[in-house]
C-alpha positions as CSV (number, residue, x, y, z in Angstrom):
1,M,-5.3,29.7,-46.6
2,F,-2.7,27.4,-45.0
3,W,-3.6,23.7,-45.3
4,I,-2.0,20.6,-43.8
5,C,-2.9,17.9,-46.3
6,V,0.3,16.0,-47.3
7,F,-0.9,13.7,-50.1
8,S,-3.4,13.9,-52.9
9,S,-6.8,12.3,-53.1
10,T,-5.3,9.2,-54.7
11,P,-2.5,8.1,-52.4
12,S,-0.3,5.1,-53.2
13,V,-2.1,1.7,-53.1
14,P,-1.5,-0.2,-49.9
15,A,-0.8,-3.9,-49.7
16,A,-3.8,-6.3,-49.9
17,G,-5.6,-6.6,-46.6
18,T,-4.1,-3.4,-45.1
19,E,-6.5,-1.0,-43.6
20,L,-5.7,2.7,-43.7
21,L,-7.0,5.4,-41.4
22,W,-7.9,7.7,-44.3
23,H,-10.1,5.0,-45.9
24,K,-12.3,4.8,-42.9
25,L,-12.1,8.4,-41.6
26,E,-14.9,10.8,-42.7
27,E,-14.7,14.5,-42.4
28,A,-16.1,15.8,-39.1
29,E,-18.9,18.4,-39.1
30,I,-17.5,21.7,-37.9
31,E,-20.1,23.9,-36.1
32,D,-18.0,27.0,-36.0
33,I,-16.9,27.0,-39.7
34,K,-17.5,30.7,-40.0
35,E,-15.2,31.4,-37.0
36,F,-12.6,29.2,-38.6
37,S,-12.8,31.1,-41.8
38,D,-12.6,34.4,-40.1
39,L,-9.6,33.3,-38.1
40,F,-7.5,31.5,-40.7
41,S,-8.5,32.8,-44.1
42,R,-6.2,35.5,-45.5
43,Q,-7.5,38.6,-47.1
44,V,-6.5,38.8,-50.8
45,V,-5.2,42.1,-51.9
46,E,-6.4,43.1,-55.3
47,R,-3.7,44.8,-57.1
48,K,-4.5,47.9,-59.1
49,P,-4.8,47.1,-62.8
50,T,-1.6,48.1,-64.5
51,K,-1.0,48.7,-68.2
52,K,0.2,45.6,-69.9
53,K,3.8,46.1,-70.8
54,E,4.6,45.6,-74.5
55,D,7.4,43.2,-75.2
56,K,10.4,45.3,-76.0
57,P,13.0,44.4,-78.6
58,S,15.9,42.7,-77.0
59,K,18.1,45.5,-78.1
60,V,16.4,47.9,-75.6
61,Q,18.5,47.9,-72.5
62,A,16.8,48.4,-69.1
63,M,17.3,51.8,-67.5
64,K,19.8,51.9,-64.6
65,I,19.4,54.9,-62.2
66,L,21.0,53.7,-59.0
67,D,24.7,53.4,-58.5
68,S,26.2,49.9,-58.9
69,K,26.5,49.2,-55.2
70,R,23.1,50.4,-54.3
71,S,21.6,48.6,-57.2
72,Q,23.3,45.4,-56.1
73,N,21.9,45.6,-52.6
74,V,18.4,46.3,-53.7
75,G,18.6,43.5,-56.3
76,I,19.9,41.0,-53.8
77,L,17.0,41.8,-51.4
78,A,14.3,41.6,-54.0
79,S,15.6,38.2,-55.2
80,S,16.1,36.8,-51.7
81,L,12.4,37.3,-50.8
82,H,11.3,34.7,-53.3
83,V,7.7,36.0,-53.4
84,D,5.5,37.7,-55.8
85,F,5.1,41.4,-55.2
86,S,1.4,40.9,-54.3
87,E,2.6,39.1,-51.2
88,I,4.6,42.1,-50.1
89,E,1.5,44.3,-50.7
90,N,-0.6,41.9,-48.7
91,A,1.9,42.0,-45.8
92,I,2.0,45.8,-45.8
93,Y,-1.7,46.3,-46.1
94,N,-2.9,43.6,-43.8
95,F,-0.1,43.3,-41.2
96,D,0.2,39.7,-42.4
97,T,3.6,38.1,-41.7
98,S,2.6,34.5,-42.8
99,V,4.6,34.8,-46.0
100,V,6.7,37.9,-45.7
101,N,8.0,38.0,-42.2
102,L,8.7,41.0,-40.0
103,E,12.5,40.8,-40.6
104,A,11.9,40.9,-44.4
105,L,9.6,43.9,-44.0
106,Q,12.2,45.7,-42.0
107,Q,14.8,45.1,-44.7
108,I,12.3,46.4,-47.3
109,Y,11.8,49.5,-45.1
110,E,15.5,50.1,-44.8
111,V,16.2,49.7,-48.5
112,R,13.3,52.0,-49.6
113,A,14.1,54.7,-52.2
114,T,15.3,58.1,-51.1
115,E,13.3,61.2,-52.3
116,E,16.1,61.9,-54.8
117,E,16.1,58.4,-56.2
118,L,12.3,58.2,-56.4
119,A,12.2,61.6,-58.2
120,L,14.6,60.3,-60.9
121,I,12.7,57.0,-61.2
122,R,9.4,58.7,-61.6
123,E,10.8,61.2,-64.1
124,H,12.1,58.4,-66.3
125,V,8.7,56.5,-66.1
126,S,6.8,59.6,-67.2
127,T,9.2,60.8,-69.9
128,K,10.5,57.5,-71.3
129,P,7.9,54.8,-70.6
130,E,9.1,52.8,-73.6
131,V,12.4,52.1,-71.8
132,P,11.9,49.6,-69.0
133,L,13.4,50.1,-65.6
134,D,16.1,47.7,-64.4
135,K,14.8,45.2,-61.7
136,P,16.1,47.1,-58.6
137,E,14.6,50.4,-59.8
138,Q,11.4,48.6,-60.7
139,F,11.2,47.1,-57.2
140,L,11.6,50.5,-55.6
141,H,9.1,52.0,-57.9
142,E,6.4,49.4,-57.1
143,L,7.0,49.9,-53.4
144,A,6.5,53.6,-53.8
145,E,3.2,53.0,-55.5
146,I,1.8,51.5,-52.2
147,P,0.3,54.5,-50.4
148,N,2.4,55.5,-47.3
149,F,4.1,52.1,-47.4
150,A,7.1,53.3,-45.3
151,D,4.9,54.7,-42.5
152,R,2.8,51.5,-42.6
153,I,5.8,49.3,-42.2
154,S,7.3,51.6,-39.5
155,C,4.1,51.4,-37.4
156,F,4.1,47.6,-37.9
157,M,7.7,47.3,-36.7
158,F,7.1,49.6,-33.8
159,Q,4.4,47.3,-32.5
160,S,6.9,44.5,-32.2
161,E,9.6,46.7,-30.7
162,F,7.1,48.2,-28.2
163,D,5.9,44.7,-27.1
164,D,9.5,43.5,-26.6
165,G,10.6,46.7,-24.8
166,I,7.6,46.9,-22.4
167,S,7.8,43.1,-21.7
168,S,11.5,43.4,-20.8
169,I,10.8,46.3,-18.4
170,E,7.8,44.6,-16.8
171,S,9.8,41.4,-16.3
172,K,12.7,43.3,-14.6
173,L,10.4,45.3,-12.3
174,N,8.2,42.3,-11.4
175,N,11.3,40.2,-10.6
176,L,12.7,43.0,-8.3
177,K,9.4,43.3,-6.6
178,S,8.9,39.6,-6.0
179,T,12.5,39.3,-4.7
180,C,12.0,42.2,-2.3
181,Q,8.7,40.5,-1.2
182,F,10.6,37.3,-0.5
183,L,13.3,39.0,1.5
184,T,10.8,40.7,3.7
185,T,8.1,38.0,4.2
186,S,9.7,34.6,3.8
187,E,9.6,32.6,7.1
188,S,12.1,30.1,5.9
189,L,14.6,32.9,5.2
190,K,14.0,34.3,8.7
191,T,14.8,30.9,10.1
192,V,18.1,30.8,8.2
193,L,19.0,34.4,9.4
194,A,18.0,33.4,13.0
195,I,20.5,30.5,12.8
196,I,23.2,32.8,11.5
197,L,22.5,35.3,14.3
198,A,22.6,32.6,17.0
199,L,25.8,31.1,15.7
200,G,27.4,34.5,15.4
201,N,26.5,35.4,19.0
202,Y,27.9,32.1,20.2
203,M,31.1,32.6,18.4
204,N,31.5,36.1,19.6
205,G,30.4,35.7,23.2
206,G,30.2,32.0,24.0
207,N,27.3,32.5,26.3
208,R,24.0,34.5,26.5
209,T,25.5,37.2,28.8
210,R,28.3,38.4,26.6
211,G,28.5,39.6,23.0
212,Q,24.8,39.2,22.3
213,A,23.8,41.2,19.2
214,D,20.2,41.8,18.0
215,G,21.2,41.6,14.3
216,F,24.0,41.7,11.8
217,G,25.1,43.6,8.8
218,L,24.4,42.1,5.4
219,E,28.1,42.2,4.5
220,I,28.5,39.2,6.9
221,L,26.6,36.9,4.5
222,A,29.4,36.7,1.9
223,K,32.0,35.9,4.6
224,L,30.2,32.8,6.0
225,R,31.8,30.5,3.3
226,D,35.3,31.7,4.4
227,V,34.9,30.6,8.0
228,K,36.2,27.0,8.2
229,S,36.1,24.3,10.9
230,K,39.2,23.3,12.8
231,D,40.0,20.5,10.4
232,S,38.9,22.6,7.4
233,S,36.4,19.9,6.4
234,V,33.4,22.2,6.3
235,T,32.6,25.9,6.3
236,L,30.3,27.8,8.6
237,L,27.9,28.0,5.7
238,H,27.8,24.2,5.5
239,F,26.9,24.1,9.1
240,I,24.2,26.7,8.7
241,V,22.6,24.7,5.8
242,R,22.7,21.5,7.8
243,A,21.2,23.2,10.9
244,Y,18.3,24.5,8.8
245,M,17.8,21.0,7.3
246,K,17.6,19.5,10.7
247,K,14.7,21.9,11.5
248,C,12.8,20.6,8.5
249,E,10.5,17.6,9.1
250,D,11.7,16.0,5.9
251,P,14.6,17.8,4.1
252,L,14.2,15.4,1.2
253,R,10.5,16.0,0.6
254,P,9.9,16.6,-3.1
255,G,9.1,20.2,-3.8
256,L,10.8,21.5,-0.6
257,A,11.5,25.1,-1.4
258,L,14.9,26.7,-1.2
259,P,14.8,28.9,2.0
260,I,16.7,31.7,0.4
261,P,16.0,33.7,-2.8
262,E,17.0,32.0,-6.1
263,P,20.4,33.2,-7.1
264,G,19.1,34.0,-10.6
265,D,16.5,36.3,-9.2
266,I,19.0,38.1,-7.1
267,D,21.4,38.5,-10.1
268,R,18.5,39.8,-12.3
269,A,17.5,42.3,-9.5
270,M,21.1,43.6,-9.5
271,T,20.8,44.6,-13.2
272,V,17.9,47.0,-12.5
273,H,18.9,50.7,-12.7
274,F,15.9,52.9,-11.9
275,D,17.3,55.8,-14.0
276,D,17.8,53.5,-17.0
277,V,14.3,52.0,-16.7
278,N,12.8,55.5,-16.5
279,A,14.8,56.6,-19.6
280,D,13.6,53.5,-21.4
281,L,10.0,54.3,-20.5
282,Q,10.4,57.9,-21.7
283,K,11.9,56.7,-25.0
284,L,8.9,54.3,-25.5
285,Q,6.6,57.2,-24.8
286,R,8.2,59.4,-27.4
287,E,8.3,56.7,-30.0
288,L,4.6,55.9,-29.2
289,F,3.7,59.5,-29.9
290,V,5.6,59.4,-33.2
291,C,3.8,56.1,-34.1
292,E,0.5,57.8,-33.3
293,T,1.3,60.7,-35.6
294,K,2.2,58.3,-38.4
295,T,-0.9,56.4,-37.9
296,E,-3.1,59.5,-38.2
297,K,-1.1,60.5,-41.3
298,V,-1.7,57.1,-43.0
299,I,-5.4,57.0,-42.1
300,A,-5.9,60.6,-43.4
301,A,-4.2,59.7,-46.7
302,S,-5.9,56.3,-47.2
303,T,-8.9,55.5,-49.2
304,E,-11.8,53.4,-48.0
305,E,-10.3,50.4,-49.9
306,N,-7.0,50.4,-48.2
307,V,-7.6,52.1,-44.8
308,Q,-8.5,48.8,-43.2
309,P,-7.4,46.7,-41.4
310,F,-4.6,49.3,-40.7
311,K,-7.0,51.7,-38.9
312,D,-8.6,49.2,-36.5
313,K,-5.4,47.3,-35.7
314,M,-3.4,50.5,-35.0
315,N,-6.1,52.1,-33.0
316,K,-6.4,49.0,-30.9
317,F,-2.6,48.8,-30.5
318,L,-2.3,52.5,-29.5
319,T,-5.0,52.2,-26.9
320,S,-3.4,49.1,-25.4
321,A,0.1,50.5,-25.6
322,K,-0.8,53.7,-23.7
323,K,-2.4,51.7,-21.0
324,Q,0.6,49.4,-20.7
325,L,3.0,52.3,-20.6
326,T,1.0,54.0,-17.8
327,G,1.0,50.7,-15.9
328,E,4.8,50.3,-16.1
329,I,5.4,54.0,-15.0
330,E,3.3,53.2,-11.9
331,N,5.1,49.9,-11.6
332,L,8.4,51.7,-11.5
333,E,7.3,53.9,-8.7
334,E,5.9,50.9,-6.8
335,C,9.3,49.1,-7.3
336,K,11.2,52.1,-5.9
337,M,9.1,52.1,-2.8
338,K,9.3,48.3,-2.4
339,F,13.1,48.4,-2.7
340,K,13.3,51.3,-0.2
341,T,11.1,49.3,2.3
342,T,13.4,46.3,1.9
343,M,16.5,48.3,2.7
344,Q,14.9,49.7,5.8
345,F,13.7,46.2,6.8
346,Y,17.3,45.1,6.9
347,Q,18.5,48.4,8.3
348,Y,20.8,48.7,5.3
349,H,22.8,52.0,5.3
350,P,24.7,52.7,2.0
351,K,28.3,53.7,2.3
352,G,29.5,57.2,1.6
353,G,26.4,58.9,3.0
354,V,24.4,58.2,-0.1
355,N,20.7,59.0,0.3
356,E,18.3,56.0,0.3
357,D,16.5,57.4,-2.7
358,E,19.7,57.3,-4.7
359,V,20.8,53.8,-3.8
360,D,21.2,51.5,-6.8
361,P,19.7,48.0,-6.4
362,K,23.1,46.6,-7.6
363,D,24.8,47.8,-4.3
364,F,22.2,46.1,-2.1
365,F,21.7,42.9,-3.9
366,A,25.5,42.4,-4.4
367,L,25.6,41.6,-0.7
368,W,23.1,38.7,-1.3
369,S,24.4,37.3,-4.5
370,P,27.4,35.2,-3.4
371,F,25.6,34.0,-0.2
372,C,22.5,32.8,-2.2
373,S,24.7,31.1,-4.9
374,D,26.9,29.3,-2.3
375,F,23.9,28.4,-0.1
376,K,22.1,26.8,-3.1
377,D,25.2,24.8,-4.1
378,I,25.6,23.5,-0.6
379,W,21.9,22.8,-0.3
380,K,22.0,20.6,-3.3
381,K,25.1,18.7,-2.2
382,E,23.6,18.2,1.3
383,Q,20.5,16.8,-0.2
384,Q,22.6,14.4,-2.3
385,R,24.5,13.4,0.8
386,L,21.3,12.7,2.8
387,I,20.0,10.7,-0.1
388,K,23.2,8.6,-0.2
389,E,23.1,8.1,3.6
390,K,19.4,7.1,3.4
391,T,20.2,4.6,0.5
392,Q,23.1,3.1,2.4
393,E,21.0,2.8,5.6
394,A,18.2,1.0,3.7
395,K,20.8,-1.3,2.2
396,R,22.2,-2.1,5.6
397,I,18.7,-2.9,7.0
398,Q,18.0,-5.1,4.0
399,E,21.3,-7.0,4.4
400,K,20.6,-7.5,8.1
401,K,17.2,-9.0,7.3
402,L,18.8,-11.3,4.8
403,D,21.3,-12.4,7.5
404,I,18.5,-13.2,10.0
405,Q,16.6,-15.2,7.4
406,K,19.7,-17.1,6.4
407,S,20.4,-17.9,10.1
408,K,16.9,-19.2,10.6
409,R,17.1,-21.4,7.6
410,E,20.4,-22.9,8.8
411,E,19.0,-23.6,12.2
412,G,16.2,-25.7,10.7
413,G,18.5,-27.5,8.2
414,L,19.6,-31.2,8.0
415,K,23.1,-30.5,9.4
416,S,21.5,-28.8,12.4
417,K,19.1,-31.8,13.0
418,V,22.0,-34.4,12.9
419,L,24.0,-32.3,15.4
420,R,21.1,-32.1,17.8
421,R,20.5,-35.9,17.7
422,S,24.2,-36.6,18.3
423,L,24.1,-34.3,21.4
424,M,21.0,-36.0,22.7
425,K,22.6,-39.5,22.4
426,E,25.7,-38.4,24.3
427,A,23.5,-37.0,27.0
428,Q,21.8,-40.4,27.5
């Protein structure tokens, strides 16, 4: 069991008169001590009793079966673990990575003996038990003595791989859905697009009777930064950002949301390829079936002593994994529909006569990416500009107040009084 005490029961003696926390603190009563024990205690694996090896004369040389390079690789791994073999057994039997981590288990899995190597090792042990195995061979032999150790580790590793894979897919799809949701429902974005439409119509027609369009193609968005003012001091996109800020009651209000999608969300949405996601889900489904087969094999070959906790943990994982996989398959279909609805919302027509069902998110979101990135940069700069102007205005007001106060003090001063008396005498 892991413990956090960092000194013994007789710590160093403090200076006279010094009070220490640990001298006064008494252990608290823990009501749920059984729950604590269940959660944090570690099941001890009892190793099968082995025959005590007799000390061999120093002249007996350990048996080497592996070739030199293979022997070196196995020996390096066995030495690098720095744990007793019982800890490796515990990790394999109990899915416990507190001492032997998942990376180490994967290395153990990859270095396992081949059928040919294991046959040679076992033949030597049965025919010449008096000749000890060399350390690398002994390590592989002890591993092989753990029932179905390779399948156990494989199932353990797949849990981590599955969790990472399904989480990655879920994150991608959810980001694409939320981005599409923003593009179709955000009122602030609609205000920005309305400003662009109004300015575009004015530039094209100059009045409300000529050149009035009801909308614009999304390819226009990336070109807004290229339209500059007469003196080239600002771009059209600068003007659009400022126009939107003027419509806000307080453009400097803390927490004021960006009126366009986050550039990072757009860029992540661009990376989604529906065919690739579908292929990844199918791969996970195949690997999950293989894992289920290995699980059944291990359970069938296990005894009552070593079937748990493998059986319960794997059954729980398989049930959850199947549910997650089904959920993400449905999520993918929902994403496709959401994306299609978003394209239709903006009347986006792919080039080359490509069918809507075949449009890749990259093509659609590529029209938004530079616009959103530039808009956010200008948004931040404009907020800084407004903060600076607000600070300068506050400074001017403060200086004006100081000037007025100074003027009043001078009017009531000694010099002012003498001057007034002099003027009164002259008048008499």
